[in-house]
Z-matrix of the N, CA and C atoms (Angstrom, degrees):
N
C 1 1.456
C 2 1.521 1 110.01
N 3 1.285 2 114.82 1 142.38
C 4 1.453 3 117.51 2 177.30
C 5 1.532 4 110.35 3 -91.82
N 6 1.292 5 115.58 4 169.76
C 7 1.462 6 121.13 5 -175.26
C 8 1.520 7 112.05 6 -65.56
N 9 1.313 8 117.16 7 -36.24
C 10 1.466 9 120.63 8 -179.81
C 11 1.521 10 110.37 9 -64.18
N 12 1.315 11 116.75 10 -39.27
C 13 1.464 12 120.34 11 179.24
C 14 1.532 13 110.41 12 -65.40
N 15 1.322 14 117.95 13 -41.41
C 16 1.466 15 121.46 14 178.48
C 17 1.529 16 111.23 15 -64.95
N 18 1.320 17 116.90 16 -40.73
C 19 1.464 18 120.60 17 179.09
C 20 1.524 19 110.16 18 -65.02
N 21 1.331 20 117.28 19 -39.96
C 22 1.461 21 120.80 20 179.50
C 23 1.522 22 110.49 21 -66.55
N 24 1.330 23 117.64 22 -37.21
C 25 1.465 24 121.63 23 179.87
C 26 1.522 25 111.30 24 -68.78
N 27 1.320 26 118.34 25 -26.31
C 28 1.456 27 121.84 26 -178.03
C 29 1.524 28 112.63 27 -83.98
N 30 1.326 29 118.73 28 -10.01
C 31 1.468 30 120.77 29 -176.87
C 32 1.525 31 113.56 30 -58.75
N 33 1.334 32 120.99 31 -45.50
C 34 1.468 33 118.88 32 179.24
C 35 1.526 34 112.43 33 -62.07
N 36 1.332 35 117.28 34 -38.24
C 37 1.451 36 120.36 35 178.75
C 38 1.527 37 111.03 36 -66.36
N 39 1.328 38 115.85 37 -38.42
C 40 1.461 39 119.26 38 177.85
C 41 1.521 40 111.21 39 -65.97
N 42 1.316 41 117.14 40 -37.32
C 43 1.464 42 120.61 41 178.01
C 44 1.526 43 110.19 42 -66.41
N 45 1.326 44 116.76 43 -40.35
C 46 1.459 45 119.85 44 177.14
C 47 1.522 46 111.18 45 -65.08
N 48 1.321 47 116.87 46 -40.11
C 49 1.464 48 120.71 47 177.95
C 50 1.522 49 110.70 48 -63.99
N 51 1.338 50 116.12 49 -42.06
C 52 1.473 51 119.81 50 178.82
C 53 1.528 52 110.33 51 -61.82
N 54 1.337 53 117.53 52 -44.70
C 55 1.465 54 121.20 53 178.77
C 56 1.521 55 110.87 54 -61.87
N 57 1.319 56 116.75 55 -41.21
C 58 1.459 57 120.99 56 178.96
C 59 1.529 58 110.62 57 -63.40
N 60 1.312 59 116.53 58 -44.00
C 61 1.464 60 119.95 59 -179.42
C 62 1.528 61 111.02 60 -65.64
N 63 1.317 62 117.63 61 -36.86
C 64 1.464 63 120.27 62 177.06
C 65 1.519 64 110.94 63 -65.64
N 66 1.346 65 117.23 64 -39.73
C 67 1.465 66 120.25 65 177.09
C 68 1.520 67 110.92 66 -65.62
N 69 1.323 68 116.97 67 -39.48
C 70 1.464 69 120.06 68 177.96
C 71 1.523 70 110.82 69 -63.46
N 72 1.309 71 116.40 70 -41.07
C 73 1.467 72 120.00 71 179.28
C 74 1.521 73 110.62 72 -66.25
N 75 1.324 74 116.83 73 -38.21
C 76 1.465 75 118.80 74 -179.33
C 77 1.518 76 111.68 75 -73.35
N 78 1.338 77 117.72 76 -20.38
C 79 1.463 78 119.48 77 179.49
C 80 1.518 79 111.55 78 -72.39
N 81 1.305 80 117.28 79 -11.86
C 82 1.457 81 120.22 80 176.60
C 83 1.530 82 111.93 81 -94.89
N 84 1.295 83 117.49 82 1.08
C 85 1.463 84 119.69 83 -178.42
C 86 1.522 85 110.76 84 -78.23
N 87 1.323 86 116.13 85 165.02
C 88 1.469 87 121.58 86 -178.32
C 89 1.513 88 112.61 87 -68.22
N 90 1.312 89 117.03 88 -29.02
C 91 1.456 90 120.27 89 -175.94
C 92 1.526 91 112.96 90 -91.53
N 93 1.319 92 117.53 91 5.79
C 94 1.462 93 120.28 92 -177.28
C 95 1.523 94 111.43 93 -61.53
N 96 1.329 95 117.86 94 -44.06
C 97 1.465 96 120.23 95 -179.35
C 98 1.524 97 110.49 96 -63.26
N 99 1.325 98 117.36 97 -41.94
C 100 1.458 99 120.74 98 177.40
C 101 1.526 100 110.94 99 -62.57
N 102 1.319 101 116.88 100 -39.54
C 103 1.460 102 120.73 101 177.96
C 104 1.525 103 110.43 102 -64.61
N 105 1.328 104 117.52 103 -39.77
C 106 1.468 105 120.75 104 178.95
C 107 1.527 106 110.87 105 -63.92
N 108 1.330 107 116.76 106 -41.26
C 109 1.461 108 120.59 107 178.13
C 110 1.527 109 110.18 108 -64.37
N 111 1.320 110 116.49 109 -44.62
C 112 1.469 111 119.96 110 179.54
C 113 1.530 112 111.17 111 -62.69
N 114 1.328 113 117.59 112 -39.71
C 115 1.462 114 120.14 113 178.19
C 116 1.526 115 111.37 114 -66.68
N 117 1.341 116 117.09 115 -37.04
C 118 1.467 117 120.23 116 178.69
C 119 1.522 118 110.85 117 -66.83
N 120 1.326 119 116.78 118 -41.69
C 121 1.466 120 120.53 119 177.59
C 122 1.530 121 110.06 120 -64.52
N 123 1.322 122 116.45 121 -43.35
C 124 1.462 123 120.21 122 178.96
C 125 1.528 124 111.09 123 -62.83
N 126 1.331 125 116.63 124 -41.78
C 127 1.464 126 120.15 125 179.59
C 128 1.529 127 111.11 126 -64.93
N 129 1.317 128 116.88 127 -31.30
C 130 1.463 129 120.20 128 178.53
C 131 1.529 130 111.55 129 -77.23
N 132 1.340 131 116.57 130 -43.02
C 133 1.464 132 120.67 131 -173.38
C 134 1.526 133 114.16 132 -84.09
N 135 1.315 134 118.76 133 -29.85
C 136 1.467 135 120.79 134 -174.82
C 137 1.521 136 113.26 135 -56.64
N 138 1.340 137 119.97 136 -45.82
C 139 1.467 138 118.27 137 179.18
C 140 1.524 139 112.62 138 -70.27
N 141 1.309 140 116.54 139 -16.74
C 142 1.462 141 121.47 140 -177.89
C 143 1.527 142 111.05 141 -110.63
N 144 1.319 143 117.21 142 31.62
C 145 1.462 144 121.15 143 -172.30
C 146 1.523 145 112.55 144 -59.61
N 147 1.311 146 118.15 145 -46.91
C 148 1.468 147 121.09 146 -177.09
C 149 1.529 148 109.73 147 -64.84
N 150 1.322 149 117.48 148 -43.62
C 151 1.460 150 120.72 149 178.72
C 152 1.526 151 110.73 150 -63.95
N 153 1.327 152 116.65 151 -43.35
C 154 1.464 153 120.66 152 178.93
C 155 1.523 154 110.67 153 -62.32
N 156 1.311 155 117.15 154 -43.61
C 157 1.460 156 121.15 155 179.31
C 158 1.528 157 110.48 156 -63.57
N 159 1.317 158 117.30 157 -43.07
C 160 1.462 159 121.37 158 179.60
C 161 1.525 160 110.81 159 -63.08
N 162 1.319 161 117.36 160 -46.95
C 163 1.471 162 120.44 161 179.14
C 164 1.526 163 111.72 162 -63.23
N 165 1.318 164 116.62 163 -38.64
C 166 1.465 165 120.15 164 177.53
C 167 1.525 166 110.79 165 -62.84
N 168 1.331 167 117.13 166 -43.87
C 169 1.465 168 120.20 167 178.86
C 170 1.526 169 111.56 168 -65.47
N 171 1.322 170 117.80 169 -37.68
C 172 1.470 171 121.14 170 177.99
C 173 1.520 172 110.16 171 -65.07
N 174 1.310 173 117.45 172 -42.94
C 175 1.473 174 121.28 173 178.94
C 176 1.508 175 111.01 174 -64.32
N 177 1.339 176 117.25 175 -44.94
C 178 1.468 177 120.22 176 179.17
C 179 1.520 178 110.78 177 -64.54
N 180 1.323 179 117.93 178 -41.46
C 181 1.466 180 121.05 179 178.60
C 182 1.532 181 110.36 180 -65.02
N 183 1.322 182 116.80 181 -41.14
C 184 1.460 183 119.90 182 177.80
C 185 1.514 184 111.98 183 -64.07
N 186 1.310 185 117.09 184 -40.02
C 187 1.475 186 120.84 185 177.52
C 188 1.518 187 110.40 186 -66.51
N 189 1.329 188 117.80 187 -37.35
C 190 1.467 189 120.72 188 -179.86
C 191 1.517 190 110.40 189 -68.18
N 192 1.336 191 118.67 190 -36.14
C 193 1.463 192 121.92 191 178.59
C 194 1.523 193 111.45 192 -71.88
N 195 1.326 194 116.75 193 -30.02
C 196 1.468 195 120.25 194 -179.17
C 197 1.511 196 111.56 195 -72.29
N 198 1.299 197 117.62 196 -22.44
C 199 1.465 198 120.14 197 -179.75
C 200 1.471 199 111.53 198 -80.43
């Protein structure tokens, strides 16, 4: 194998390393904890989207009738 072929083969790994390093750098930011909370809420609600939407509409309708 020539050097150019080896360098080309390493490009995906370098891109993954760059993405990892960017994520590590962002984990030290002030908003990292807020982002983690938002991701946890999204991970919980996304599979239950229809149920969440239905419950939200029922709550809003109930609040509108109470007024």
